C-alpha positions as CSV (number, residue, x, y, z in Angstrom):
1,M,-23.3,-8.1,17.7
2,S,-24.5,-6.3,20.8
3,T,-27.1,-3.5,20.7
4,A,-24.6,-1.3,22.4
5,L,-22.1,-1.6,19.6
6,A,-24.7,-1.0,17.0
7,A,-26.2,2.1,18.7
8,P,-26.3,5.3,16.6
9,L,-23.5,7.8,17.5
10,P,-24.3,11.3,18.6
11,L,-22.6,14.2,16.8
12,R,-20.4,16.3,19.0
13,K,-17.2,18.3,18.9
14,G,-13.8,16.8,19.5
15,V,-11.9,16.6,22.7
16,G,-9.8,19.6,23.7
17,G,-11.4,22.1,21.4
18,H,-10.3,20.3,18.2
19,E,-13.0,20.0,15.6
20,P,-12.8,16.6,13.8
21,G,-13.6,16.9,10.2
22,A,-12.0,20.2,9.5
23,I,-11.5,20.4,5.7
24,A,-8.0,21.3,4.6
25,G,-8.3,24.2,2.1
26,S,-12.1,24.3,1.9
27,A,-15.0,24.3,4.3
28,R,-17.8,23.6,1.7
29,P,-19.4,20.2,1.3
30,P,-19.0,18.4,-2.1
31,T,-21.2,20.0,-4.8
32,G,-19.7,18.8,-8.1
33,P,-21.9,17.4,-10.9
34,G,-20.4,14.0,-10.9
35,P,-20.6,11.3,-8.2
36,R,-19.7,12.3,-4.6
37,I,-17.2,10.0,-3.0
38,L,-15.8,9.8,0.5
39,I,-12.5,7.9,1.0
40,V,-11.7,6.9,4.6
41,T,-8.1,5.8,5.3
42,P,-5.9,5.5,8.3
43,E,-2.8,6.7,6.4
44,F,-2.1,9.1,3.5
45,P,1.0,10.6,1.9
46,P,3.5,11.9,3.0
47,Q,3.0,9.1,5.5
48,P,4.7,6.0,4.1
49,G,2.6,2.9,3.4
50,G,0.8,1.1,0.6
51,I,-2.7,1.8,1.9
52,G,-2.1,5.6,1.8
53,T,-0.5,5.4,-1.6
54,H,-3.5,3.5,-3.0
55,C,-6.0,6.0,-1.5
56,C,-4.0,8.9,-2.8
57,E,-4.0,7.5,-6.4
58,M,-7.7,6.7,-6.2
59,A,-8.5,10.2,-5.0
60,M,-6.3,11.8,-7.7
61,H,-7.8,9.8,-10.6
62,W,-11.4,9.8,-9.4
63,G,-11.1,13.5,-9.0
64,H,-11.2,13.8,-12.8
65,V,-14.8,12.5,-12.9
66,A,-16.1,12.9,-9.3
67,D,-16.2,15.2,-6.3
68,V,-13.9,13.5,-3.8
69,T,-13.4,14.0,0.0
70,V,-10.6,12.1,1.8
71,L,-10.8,11.6,5.5
72,C,-7.2,11.0,6.7
73,P,-4.8,11.8,9.5
74,A,-2.8,15.0,9.3
75,A,-4.7,16.3,6.3
76,A,-3.2,19.8,6.6
77,G,0.3,18.4,6.0
78,A,-0.7,16.0,3.2
79,R,0.1,16.6,-0.5
80,R,-2.0,19.3,-2.0
81,D,-1.6,18.6,-5.7
82,L,-4.6,16.3,-6.1
83,G,-6.8,18.7,-8.1
84,P,-9.6,21.2,-7.4
85,T,-12.3,18.5,-6.9
86,V,-10.4,16.7,-4.1
87,R,-10.7,17.9,-0.5
88,L,-8.7,16.5,2.5
89,V,-10.4,16.3,5.8
90,D,-8.4,15.9,9.0
91,L,-8.9,12.8,11.0
92,P,-7.7,13.5,14.6
93,T,-5.3,11.0,16.0
94,S,-5.4,9.5,19.4
95,R,-3.5,6.8,21.3
96,G,-6.3,4.6,22.3
97,R,-7.9,2.4,19.7
98,S,-11.4,2.8,21.1
99,T,-11.1,6.6,21.2
100,R,-9.8,6.6,17.7
101,L,-12.6,4.4,16.5
102,L,-15.3,6.6,18.0
103,R,-13.7,9.8,16.8
104,T,-13.5,8.3,13.3
105,A,-17.1,7.2,13.4
106,R,-18.4,10.6,14.6
107,T,-16.5,12.4,11.9
108,I,-17.9,10.0,9.2
109,R,-21.4,10.5,10.5
110,R,-21.0,14.3,10.3
111,L,-19.6,14.1,6.8
112,V,-22.3,11.7,5.6
113,A,-25.0,13.8,7.1
114,A,-23.7,16.9,5.3
115,G,-22.3,15.6,2.1
116,R,-25.0,13.2,0.5
117,F,-22.2,10.9,-0.8
118,D,-22.9,8.3,-3.5
119,L,-20.0,6.1,-2.4
120,V,-17.8,5.6,0.7
121,Y,-14.6,3.8,-0.1
122,V,-13.0,2.4,3.0
123,A,-9.3,1.5,3.1
124,H,-9.0,-0.6,6.2
125,W,-11.8,-2.7,7.7
126,R,-10.8,-2.5,11.4
127,T,-9.8,1.1,11.7
128,S,-12.3,2.6,9.2
129,G,-14.9,0.0,8.1
130,T,-16.1,-0.7,11.6
131,A,-16.3,3.1,12.2
132,F,-18.4,3.5,9.1
133,R,-20.8,0.7,10.2
134,L,-21.1,2.4,13.6
135,A,-21.6,5.9,12.0
136,T,-24.3,4.8,9.6
137,T,-26.4,2.6,11.9
138,G,-29.9,4.0,12.0
139,I,-29.4,6.1,8.8
140,R,-32.3,5.3,6.5
141,R,-30.5,5.8,3.1
142,R,-26.8,5.5,3.6
143,P,-24.2,5.8,0.8
144,R,-22.9,2.7,-1.0
145,Y,-20.1,1.2,1.0
146,A,-17.1,-0.4,-0.7
147,Q,-14.4,-2.1,1.5
148,A,-10.9,-2.4,0.1
149,I,-8.8,-5.4,1.2
150,H,-5.0,-5.1,1.0
151,G,-4.1,-8.5,2.6
152,G,-2.2,-8.1,5.8
153,E,-5.1,-6.6,7.7
154,V,-7.1,-9.8,7.2
155,L,-4.5,-12.5,7.1
156,Y,-4.1,-12.6,10.9
157,L,-7.8,-13.4,11.3
158,L,-7.2,-16.9,9.9
159,S,-4.8,-17.9,12.7
160,G,-7.6,-18.7,15.1
161,R,-6.1,-16.6,17.8
162,H,-8.4,-13.6,17.3
163,P,-12.1,-14.9,17.4
164,V,-13.5,-11.5,18.6
165,H,-11.7,-9.7,15.7
166,R,-13.0,-12.3,13.2
167,K,-16.5,-11.8,14.5
168,L,-16.1,-8.1,14.2
169,F,-14.8,-8.4,10.7
170,G,-17.9,-10.5,9.7
171,W,-20.2,-7.8,11.2
172,T,-18.3,-5.0,9.5
173,V,-18.2,-6.4,5.9
174,A,-21.7,-7.8,6.1
175,G,-22.8,-4.2,5.6
176,A,-20.5,-3.7,2.5
177,D,-22.1,-3.5,-0.9
178,L,-18.8,-4.6,-2.5
179,L,-15.4,-5.8,-1.3
180,V,-12.5,-4.8,-3.5
181,A,-9.7,-7.4,-3.3
182,L,-6.5,-5.8,-4.4
183,G,-5.2,-9.0,-6.0
184,E,-6.1,-12.6,-6.3
185,N,-4.2,-13.4,-3.1
186,Q,-6.6,-11.1,-1.2
187,A,-9.6,-12.7,-2.9
188,R,-8.4,-16.1,-1.7
189,L,-8.1,-14.8,1.8
190,L,-11.7,-13.6,1.6
191,D,-12.7,-17.0,0.4
192,R,-11.2,-18.5,3.5
193,L,-13.0,-16.0,5.7
194,G,-16.3,-17.0,4.2
195,V,-16.9,-14.0,2.0
196,G,-18.7,-15.2,-1.2
197,R,-17.0,-14.4,-4.5
198,E,-20.2,-12.8,-5.8
199,R,-19.5,-9.9,-3.4
200,V,-15.9,-9.4,-4.4
201,F,-14.3,-7.4,-7.2
202,V,-10.7,-8.3,-7.9
203,S,-8.2,-5.7,-9.1
204,P,-4.4,-5.6,-8.9
205,E,-2.6,-2.7,-7.4
206,G,-0.9,-0.3,-9.7
207,V,1.8,2.2,-10.4
208,D,2.0,5.6,-12.0
209,V,4.6,4.7,-14.6
210,A,5.3,8.3,-15.7
211,S,6.3,9.4,-12.2
212,F,9.2,6.9,-12.3
213,H,10.8,8.4,-15.3
214,L,13.9,10.5,-14.5
215,N,13.5,14.2,-15.3
216,E,15.5,17.4,-14.8
217,A,14.3,17.7,-11.2
218,S,15.3,14.2,-10.3
219,R,18.4,13.5,-8.2
220,L,20.7,11.7,-10.6
221,P,21.6,8.1,-9.8
222,A,25.3,9.1,-10.1
223,E,24.9,11.7,-7.3
224,L,23.2,9.1,-5.1
225,A,26.0,6.6,-5.8
226,R,28.5,9.1,-4.5
227,R,26.4,9.9,-1.5
228,H,26.2,6.2,-0.5
229,G,29.7,5.2,-1.6
230,L,28.3,3.0,-4.4
231,E,30.5,4.1,-7.3
232,N,31.6,1.0,-9.4
233,E,29.4,-1.2,-7.3
234,R,26.7,-3.7,-8.4
235,V,23.7,-2.5,-6.4
236,L,20.9,-4.7,-4.9
237,L,18.0,-2.6,-3.7
238,T,15.1,-3.1,-1.3
239,V,12.5,-0.4,-0.7
240,A,10.3,-1.3,2.3
241,R,9.6,-0.7,5.9
242,L,12.1,-2.5,8.2
243,V,9.7,-5.1,9.5
244,P,10.2,-8.9,9.7
245,H,8.0,-10.0,6.8
246,K,9.8,-7.9,4.2
247,G,12.8,-10.3,4.4
248,H,15.8,-7.9,4.7
249,D,17.4,-10.4,7.0
250,M,17.3,-13.2,4.4
251,V,19.0,-10.9,1.8
252,I,21.7,-10.1,4.3
253,R,22.2,-13.8,5.1
254,A,22.5,-14.4,1.3
255,L,25.1,-11.7,0.8
256,P,28.2,-13.9,1.6
257,R,27.2,-16.3,-1.2
258,I,26.5,-13.4,-3.5
259,L,29.9,-11.7,-2.7
260,A,31.7,-15.0,-3.4
261,R,30.5,-14.7,-7.1
262,V,30.1,-10.9,-7.4
263,P,32.7,-9.3,-5.1
264,N,31.5,-5.7,-5.8
265,A,27.9,-6.3,-4.9
266,T,26.4,-4.0,-2.3
267,Y,22.9,-4.1,-0.6
268,L,21.1,-0.7,-0.4
269,V,18.2,-0.6,2.0
270,V,15.7,2.2,1.6
271,G,13.1,2.5,4.4
272,S,12.9,3.0,8.1
273,G,11.5,1.0,11.0
274,A,12.1,-0.6,14.4
275,G,14.0,-3.5,12.8
276,E,17.1,-1.5,11.8
277,P,19.2,-2.2,14.9
278,A,18.7,-5.9,14.5
279,L,19.5,-5.8,10.8
280,R,22.7,-3.9,11.4
281,E,23.7,-6.4,14.1
282,L,23.0,-9.3,11.7
283,A,25.1,-7.7,9.0
284,G,28.0,-7.4,11.4
285,R,27.6,-11.0,12.6
286,V,27.4,-12.4,9.1
287,G,30.5,-10.3,8.2
288,V,28.9,-8.1,5.5
289,A,28.4,-4.8,7.4
290,E,30.6,-2.9,4.9
291,R,28.4,-4.2,2.1
292,V,25.1,-3.0,3.5
293,R,24.0,0.6,3.2
294,F,21.0,1.9,5.2
295,A,19.6,4.9,3.4
296,G,16.6,5.4,5.8
297,Y,13.4,7.1,4.8
298,V,13.4,8.5,1.3
299,P,10.7,11.0,0.1
300,G,8.5,9.7,-2.7
301,G,10.0,12.3,-5.1
302,E,13.5,10.8,-4.7
303,L,12.5,7.1,-5.0
304,P,12.7,6.9,-8.8
305,S,16.4,7.8,-8.7
306,Y,17.1,5.0,-6.2
307,Y,15.3,2.5,-8.4
308,H,17.3,3.7,-11.4
309,L,20.5,3.4,-9.4
310,C,20.2,-0.3,-8.7
311,D,21.0,-3.3,-10.9
312,V,18.5,-5.7,-9.3
313,F,15.5,-5.1,-7.1
314,V,15.3,-7.8,-4.4
315,M,12.7,-8.3,-1.7
316,A,12.4,-11.7,-0.1
317,S,9.0,-11.1,1.6
318,R,7.6,-14.0,3.6
319,E,4.6,-14.7,5.9
320,A,5.7,-13.6,9.4
321,D,4.0,-12.4,12.5
322,G,0.6,-12.7,10.8
323,D,1.6,-10.4,8.0
324,T,2.5,-10.9,4.4
325,E,3.0,-9.0,1.1
326,G,-0.5,-8.2,-0.2
327,F,0.6,-7.2,-3.6
328,G,4.1,-5.7,-3.6
329,I,3.8,-2.2,-5.0
330,A,7.6,-1.8,-4.7
331,F,8.0,-4.5,-7.4
332,A,5.7,-2.6,-9.7
333,E,7.7,0.6,-9.1
334,A,10.9,-1.2,-9.9
335,A,9.3,-2.6,-13.0
336,A,8.4,1.0,-14.1
337,C,12.1,1.7,-14.0
338,A,12.8,-1.5,-16.1
339,K,14.6,-3.2,-13.2
340,P,14.6,-7.0,-13.0
341,A,13.4,-8.4,-9.6
342,V,14.0,-11.2,-7.2
343,G,10.9,-11.8,-5.1
344,G,9.7,-14.2,-2.4
345,R,7.3,-16.8,-3.7
346,T,4.5,-15.8,-1.3
347,G,1.4,-13.6,-1.0
348,G,0.6,-11.3,-3.9
349,I,4.2,-11.1,-5.1
350,V,3.5,-14.0,-7.5
351,E,1.0,-11.7,-9.3
352,V,3.4,-8.8,-9.9
353,V,6.6,-10.8,-10.6
354,Q,6.1,-13.3,-13.4
355,E,8.7,-16.1,-13.1
356,G,11.1,-16.1,-15.9
357,R,9.3,-13.2,-17.7
358,T,9.7,-10.1,-15.5
359,G,11.8,-11.5,-12.7
360,L,12.7,-14.6,-10.6
361,L,10.8,-16.1,-7.7
362,V,12.5,-17.8,-4.8
363,D,11.8,-19.5,-1.5
364,P,12.0,-16.4,0.8
365,T,13.4,-18.5,3.7
366,S,16.3,-19.8,1.6
367,P,19.4,-17.6,1.5
368,A,20.9,-20.1,-1.1
369,E,18.0,-19.6,-3.5
370,I,18.0,-15.8,-3.0
371,A,21.8,-15.7,-3.7
372,E,21.5,-18.0,-6.8
373,A,18.8,-15.9,-8.4
374,T,20.5,-12.6,-7.6
375,V,23.9,-13.8,-8.9
376,R,22.1,-15.0,-12.1
377,L,20.8,-11.5,-12.8
378,L,24.0,-9.8,-11.9
379,T,26.1,-12.0,-14.1
380,D,23.8,-12.4,-17.1
381,E,23.2,-8.8,-18.3
382,D,21.2,-9.9,-21.3
383,L,18.7,-11.8,-19.1
384,A,18.5,-8.9,-16.7
385,R,17.8,-6.4,-19.5
386,R,15.1,-8.7,-21.0
387,L,13.3,-9.2,-17.7
388,G,13.5,-5.5,-16.9
389,E,12.2,-4.4,-20.2
390,A,9.4,-7.0,-20.1
391,A,8.5,-5.8,-16.6
392,R,8.2,-2.2,-17.7
393,R,6.0,-3.2,-20.7
394,R,3.7,-5.2,-18.4
395,V,3.2,-2.4,-15.9
396,T,2.7,0.1,-18.6
397,Q,0.0,-2.1,-20.3
398,E,-1.7,-3.7,-17.4
399,L,-0.9,-1.9,-14.1
400,Q,-1.3,1.8,-14.7
401,Y,-3.1,3.4,-11.8
402,R,-5.3,5.5,-14.0
403,D,-6.8,2.4,-15.6
404,I,-7.1,0.5,-12.3
405,A,-8.8,3.5,-10.6
406,A,-11.3,3.6,-13.5
407,R,-12.1,-0.1,-13.2
408,I,-12.5,0.0,-9.4
409,L,-14.8,3.0,-9.6
410,G,-16.9,1.3,-12.3
411,A,-17.3,-1.7,-10.0
412,C,-18.1,0.4,-7.0
413,L,-20.7,2.6,-8.8
414,P,-22.1,0.4,-11.6
415,A,-24.0,2.1,-14.4
416,G,-27.7,2.4,-13.9
417,R,-27.5,2.3,-10.1
418,D,-29.8,4.7,-8.4
419,A,-28.2,7.3,-6.2
420,P,-28.9,7.0,-2.5
């Protein structure tokens, strides 16, 4: 690593009069009696994405026992119900990657200098971990650094086409006290990248089961059925960004086979993305355009009603364009609503969907397999109910975010460790 890259960063104000690191709702540094934690993330609700959801849940649950600061984009517009011990700090956005990296590093350096944090939990190695390494170079007693690994952000490093990024990854995580692999699939990726298991803590992702119960404020599934023209239909649901590796195209290709056996089946797609025009064109070409509904982006508060509306949750995720499903939080959310699932046998999906117990696994590149599994669940109501109930029991017992957050924090800040 060059000496220029490792040089300490000066502290200065942001470009154009903007002050990076402005705290949303409070300007005081963390002062609580518990541990002081800084979370650095490139996304945060209401922005969609699994990384942001993970960091939001960690902040909310860690806030019960610690003083938490979250450095994230658009902090002023983020959700504000995280508790009195959680502060959101705005991370200014910029178009250029280098500019964004340097701005992030300067803001981290300012916060670390003022906050005396015990732990910095970093959500993405390239956008945030490298910035942390730059920010803390030359600091004598830096906070403990834990690097979360979600999957897709490291998978592409194994292709051999990005030697500079792979070297940068090695330099970045060499400074980590702990790597948190959010699933066994992620731990295996770290093995292949040369990271020793003794440096890795493995934890599954999770779900807040209670938030997926319908309540008086929920939009009733019957109302959604009327809105999307799904009355008296058997509903297949995917909740995901419209990107290639999520497998919407394969479900659409499977629809003719499904409709031959279940004529009133309809595919409801929740999510937005650049892939929508191509998916609409594919549905027309396959002859199922009238059986596919694109709901677009749905706010988090409405998602439970969409899950409860469906008969089967299906997501045929596959490895594509250097990306894959790190864990499959949407499967856990569907499970919290007692919905059986059909999932691609790839990435971390095999950890959240247990074949024959909580759902069915298929070759995500085979429309025939996708159709067969989906039809099986649509036509065998006893099987669908058993799998759905088993899925809900499992996430309730093993994948509750409150328990996962506690285990991750315990690994990041082991008992008896001296504060920095």
